[in-house]
C-alpha positions in Angstrom: -19.3 12.8 -8.3 -17.8 10.4 -10.8 -15.9 11.9 -13.8 -17.2 11.2 -17.3 -14.3 9.2 -18.7 -13.0 5.9 -17.3 -10.0 3.7 -18.1 -10.0 0.3 -16.4 -7.1 -2.1 -16.5 -5.1 -4.6 -14.4 -1.6 -4.0 -13.2 0.7 -5.2 -10.4 -1.9 -7.9 -9.6 -4.9 -5.6 -8.9 -7.6 -3.7 -10.7 -7.2 0.0 -11.6 -9.8 2.6 -12.6 -8.6 6.1 -13.7 -11.4 8.5 -14.1 -10.7 11.8 -15.9 -12.6 14.9 -17.1 -11.2 14.4 -20.6 -10.3 11.3 -22.5 -6.8 10.1 -21.9 -4.7 10.1 -25.0 -2.9 7.0 -26.2 0.4 8.7 -25.5 -0.6 9.3 -21.9 -1.7 5.7 -21.5 1.6 4.5 -22.9 3.5 6.7 -20.4 1.4 5.2 -17.6 2.2 1.7 -18.8 5.9 2.6 -18.9 5.7 3.8 -15.3 4.1 0.5 -14.3 6.7 -1.5 -16.1 9.6 0.3 -14.3 7.8 -0.2 -11.0 7.1 -3.9 -11.6 10.7 -4.6 -12.7 12.0 -3.1 -9.5 9.5 -4.4 -6.9 7.6 -7.4 -8.1 8.1 -10.7 -6.1 6.2 -12.5 -8.9 8.6 -12.1 -11.9 12.0 -13.8 -11.9 13.9 -11.0 -13.6 12.9 -8.2 -11.0 15.6 -6.6 -8.9 13.7 -7.9 -5.7 14.0 -11.5 -7.0 17.6 -11.1 -8.1 18.5 -9.8 -4.6 16.9 -12.9 -3.2 18.4 -15.4 -5.5 21.9 -13.9 -5.6 22.7 -11.8 -2.4 24.9 -8.8 -2.9 24.5 -5.1 -3.8 21.6 -3.9 -5.9 20.6 -0.5 -7.1 16.9 0.3 -7.7 16.2 2.2 -10.9 12.8 3.3 -9.7 13.5 7.0 -8.9 11.4 7.2 -5.7 13.0 4.3 -4.0 14.8 6.5 -1.4 11.5 8.1 -0.4 9.9 4.6 -0.1 12.7 3.1 1.9 12.8 6.2 4.2 9.1 5.7 4.9 9.7 2.1 5.7 12.4 3.1 8.2 10.1 5.5 9.9 7.2 3.0 10.1 9.5 0.3 11.4 10.5 2.5 14.3 7.0 3.8 15.0 5.6 0.3 15.1 8.5 -1.2 17.1 9.5 -3.4 14.2 6.1 -4.7 13.1 6.2 -2.9 9.7 9.1 -4.1 7.6 9.8 -4.7 3.9 11.4 -8.0 4.7 8.4 -10.2 5.1 8.5 -11.6 1.6 9.9 -14.9 2.7 7.0 -15.4 5.2 4.4 -14.8 2.4 6.2 -17.1 0.0 6.5 -19.8 2.7 2.6 -19.6 2.9 2.3 -19.9 -0.8 1.7 -16.3 -1.7 4.0 -16.4 -4.7 3.8 -16.4 -8.5 2.2 -19.9 -8.4 -0.4 -18.9 -5.8 -0.1 -22.3 -4.1 -1.7 -20.8 -1.0 -1.0 -22.8 2.1 -1.7 -22.5 5.8 0.7 -20.5 7.9 2.5 -23.0 10.1 5.0 -22.3 12.8 7.0 -19.0 13.0 9.4 -18.0 10.2 12.1 -15.6 11.3 11.9 -12.2 9.6 15.3 -10.6 8.7 16.3 -7.6 10.8 16.5 -4.1 9.3 20.2 -3.9 10.2 21.0 -7.1 8.3 20.5 -5.0 5.1 22.8 -2.1 4.4 21.2 1.0 2.7 23.5 3.6 1.2 20.9 6.4 1.7 20.2 6.5 -2.0 19.2 3.7 -4.3 21.4 0.7 -3.3 20.8 -2.1 -0.8 23.4 -4.6 0.1 22.8 -8.0 1.8 25.0 -11.1 2.4 21.9 -13.3 2.8 19.0 -14.4 0.8 16.3 -11.8 1.5 13.0 -11.3 -0.3 11.8 -7.7 -0.2 8.1 -7.0 -0.1 7.1 -3.4 -0.3 3.4 -4.0 -0.6 2.6 -2.0 2.5 3.3 1.3 0.8 4.5 0.8 -2.8 1.1 0.7 -4.5 0.4 4.1 -3.0 3.7 5.3 -4.5 2.7 4.1 -8.0 -0.7 5.9 -7.6 1.3 9.1 -6.8 3.6 8.6 -9.8 0.6 8.3 -12.1 -1.1 11.3 -10.5 2.1 13.4 -11.1 2.1 12.3 -14.7 -1.5 13.4 -15.2 -0.6 16.8 -13.7 2.3 17.1 -16.2 -0.1 16.3 -19.0 -2.2 19.2 -17.9 -5.2 17.1 -16.7 -7.0 19.2 -14.1 -9.5 16.6 -12.8 -9.0 12.9 -12.2 -9.6 10.1 -9.7 -7.3 7.2 -9.5 -8.6 4.0 -7.8 -6.1 1.1 -7.3 -8.3 -1.3 -5.4 -8.3 0.5 -2.1 -5.6 3.1 -2.7 -7.0 6.2 -4.3 -6.1 9.8 -5.1 -8.3 12.7 -6.1 -7.8 16.0 -7.9 -10.9 18.0 -9.0 -13.0 21.0 -8.5 -15.6 19.1 -6.5 -15.4 16.3 -3.9 -15.7 12.6 -4.6 -17.7 10.5 -2.2 -16.3 7.1 -1.2 -18.1 4.4 0.8 -16.0 2.5 3.5 -16.6 -1.3 3.1 -17.7 -3.1 6.2 -15.1 -5.8 6.8 -17.6 -8.0 8.6 -20.2 -7.8 5.8 -18.7 -6.6 2.5 -22.2 -6.1 1.0 -22.6 -3.1 3.4 -20.6 0.1 4.1 -19.7 1.6 7.4 -20.1 5.2 6.2 -18.9 7.6 3.6 -16.0 10.1 3.2 -15.8 13.0 0.8 -12.3 13.4 -0.8 -11.1 16.7 -2.3 -7.6 16.8 -3.7 -6.2 14.2 -1.4 -5.6 10.5 -1.0 -7.4 7.7 0.8 -6.0 4.2 1.5 -7.6 1.2 3.1 -6.3 -2.1 4.2 -8.2 -5.1 5.6 -7.3 -8.7 6.6 -10.4 -10.1 4.7 -8.7 -9.0 1.5 -5.9 -11.2 0.2 -6.8 -13.8 2.9 -6.4 -17.6 2.7 -6.5 -20.7 4.8 -5.6 -19.5 8.4 -4.0 -16.1 7.5 -3.7 -13.0 5.3 -1.2 -10.6 3.9 -0.7 -8.3 6.9 2.4 -9.8 8.6 3.8 -8.7 12.0 7.6 -8.4 11.4 8.2 -9.1 15.0 6.5 -12.5 15.0 6.5 -13.6 11.4 2.8 -14.2 11.7 -0.4 -12.6 10.4 -1.7 -9.9 12.8 -5.1 -10.6 14.5 -6.2 -7.7 16.7 -7.1 -5.1 14.0 -9.3 -6.1 11.0 -9.4 -2.9 8.8 -7.9 0.5 8.6 -8.4 3.7 6.6 -6.1 6.8 6.3 -6.5 10.1 4.5 -3.3 11.9 3.7 -1.7 14.4 1.2 0.2 11.6 -0.6 -1.0 8.1 -1.4 2.3 6.5 -0.5 2.0 8.0 3.0 -1.7 7.0 3.3 -0.8 3.5 2.2 2.0 3.1 4.6 0.1 4.5 7.5 -2.9 2.3 6.8 -0.5 -0.7 7.4 1.0 0.9 10.4 -2.4 1.3 12.0 -2.6 -2.5 12.5 0.2 -2.2 15.1 0.3 1.4 16.4 -2.0 4.3 17.2 -0.6 7.1 19.3 2.8 6.9 17.7 1.4 7.5 14.2 -0.9 10.2 15.4 2.0 12.1 16.9 4.4 11.5 14.0 1.8 12.3 11.3 -0.8 14.6 13.0 -2.2 16.0 9.8 -3.5 12.6 8.6 -7.0 11.2 9.3 -7.1 7.7 10.9 -9.8 5.1 11.4 -9.5 1.4 12.4 -11.7 -1.4 13.5 -10.7 -4.2 15.8 -11.8 -7.9 15.8 -14.6 -7.1 18.2 -16.1 -4.4 16.0 -14.9 -1.4 18.0 -14.2 1.7 15.8 -11.4 4.0 16.7 -10.7 7.3 14.9 -8.9 10.5 15.5 -10.5 14.0 15.4 -9.5 14.6 11.9 -11.4 11.5 10.7 -14.4 12.4 13.0 -14.7 15.7 11.1 -14.7 13.9 7.7 -16.7 10.7 8.0 -20.5 10.1 8.0 -21.2 6.8 9.7 -24.2 4.7 8.9 -26.3 2.8 11.4 
């Protein structure tokens, strides 16, 4: 059930709602804003002073000050391998070419834009990336989930025992009783496919009808440089929001590989023909409607 206190705000281009059992103090809110600022400075494609933009404008070596960057990049490496190159953080140039930038001059996807290869960027295994070419990093496939996890960790440090964080499709729950979430029908957003009860875990969703424009959307296949077409929506339940977020993107391109690599997660996806596919863990969790 919903918790009694709610703090709603906008950050990193999306709507947030943090529900808690007690009112958040102004000090806690300030610390959350500081986390968001560090995150935005490191990863935003939309601000000219970010590390991502500097790496694009002036190729060279750049160290990320966001402390969880090694975990984020490691997850991208794993997803890149599990999806045979489809998931990659180097699709920023493709999105900007289609007008998904700070000016939001959204245009049709035309032709095929080459996506830089993983081995064209050198990672030192810690916080530094080195590139000799202009590359625009886009970590949207997993980074919002990381920020949810960072805020959740802060709430735990502040001794808050019950909370629900919703970042427009990426959510984390911690409470004594479960929280019921409806899964939006991607073919009719006024309806839901079913419901899931969360209890001290994370749920992430991704769909091509969200952040869609002209003849495409934000889920780019790194092998082709084009928006993917076969899968229209995905949902993943996992212990961390960053992992659930990354796997929700990976499900657009792989199934068995992800199930084998991350067997404890619950998966569901729908293809363009309306066929629903889920693993046993999700079958045990979901209540489908209709």
